[in-house]
C-alpha positions, 0 to 999 in steps of 0.5 A: 896406672888406672887412675892417672891422668894424660898429663902424669902419663905423659911424663911417665912416658917421657921419662922413660923414653929419655933414660933410654935414648940417654942411655943409647947416646951414653953407649955409643959417645962415652960422654956423660955430659952429652947423654943428658943433654940428649936425654933432658931434650928428649924428655922435653920434646917427647912430654910436649909431643905425648901430651898433644896426641893423647890430648887429641887422638885419645883423653878426648875420645875417652872423655867423649865415651864417658859422657855417654855412659854417664848420662845414659846411666844418669838419664836425660833430666840430670844430663841437663841438669849437669850440662857439659860437666864431666870427671877429672878422670875419665879413664878411672870412671870409665872402668869403674862404669863399666865394672858397675854396668857389668855387674848391673846386667850379670844381676838383671839377667839373673832377675829376668830369669827368675821372672821368667821361671816365675811367669812358667810356673804362674802360666802352669798353676793358673792353667791347672786352677782352671783345668780342674773345676772344667774338667770336673764340670765337664764329667758331670754335664757329659755324664747327665747328658748320657742318661744320668738327667733322668735318674733321680737319684743322681742328677741332683747330686752331679747338677750341685756338685757341677754348680760348686766347681762353678763357683770356683770358677767364678771365685778364682776370676774375681780374685784374678781380677782384684789382684790384678788391679791391686797391682796396677793401684786401681783399687782405691784405699778408703781410710777410716777410723775403726776398732781392729780387735772389735772387727776381729771379734766380728770375723771370730763370730762369722767362722766360729761354726766353721772352726767348731767343726774343725775343732779350733778354739778361737782367743785375743792374746791375754792383755790386748783385748781391748780397743785399737784404733786404726785408719786403713780401709775396714772392709779390705782389712776385714778381707785380711784378717777373714783370710788369715784366721780362716787359714788358721782353721784349715790349716790348723789342728784338732784341739788346736787354738788360734790366738790374736794379739795387738801390739802398740808399735809406736805409729803403729798397730802390730796384729798377729795371728797365731795358729798351733797348726801344721806349720811350714817348712821355712824353704816355703816361707819366702814365696808363702804370698806369691799367686797359686804358691801351695805348701801341700797341693792336694790338702790345699786344693782339698781345703778350698780356696782359690790359692790367691788369698795370700796374695791378695792380703799382701797386696792389701797390705802393702797398698795401705804402705803397711808390712806383712810377715810371717814366721812357722815352725812345721808340726808347730804352728805359724804366726802371720803379722801385718802393721796398720797407722794407728789412728790419732785424733787432732786437737 
């Protein structure tokens, strides 16, 4: 009976009452016609009485409850637009709204739990990222103050290490500031026309020495080494390409390869950076673009970096209203792909 309207509810209640009264009348009087008249009279009278009670004391209040729920759910602007219009079946709608509300609240609680977990992890990671170089600097300075400053064999070495830790802190603060601005939309995307293939060659040339030391060979995928003109922020995309290729060097294997491919995706260009490195286990992939998330914490810190590179890359691509993805197999390699808007000259 959950979808019945007031008149339907009243009619069914009146029929039941009329049958009961009619049966009782027949049992006492043993007169079928008399019982029938009593039953019909009861049916008519009870119908109007029940309808009045339901309309005045129950249904109108349910309508008010429904209107309140509906208005809160839609918001003030929709409430003003709809005026006094409400559902013709508020009983059913109230049940549906309450059920939907229950599901929404459950999902909201789950999201809040996830956010709280993420907040705790972020603060713990942030503390660790700052603590490591700070403790190093503290140790080196105390050693120098305790007498090593006069020792020409170690003072320069300790000062260099302190400077390196300070540089790491500076980079960390700069990356945190950049990602904060990207999240707030404070960094403007300066669109321009450029060849993303040429930009990739420039980045490869800059990282060639580092790749050579790690035994990594660069290639452009066969058949795609040609101009690919896109519309994007050139310096921001240079940062993206640099980060992805640099990661392919850090986590690559000796005598491995880094291959960049370009693919026409109608309105967009897909750029993929593939390496033959250590790869990433599947369970890590959904969180790979989170701030400070590291698959192998010890190796990642040894390789340098702030742990914010991929998070910044993701924000830069999303600021272009494009997408980035990753697929990887442990001990086989990884492929990072992102799209950019294809430049089309207007005639």
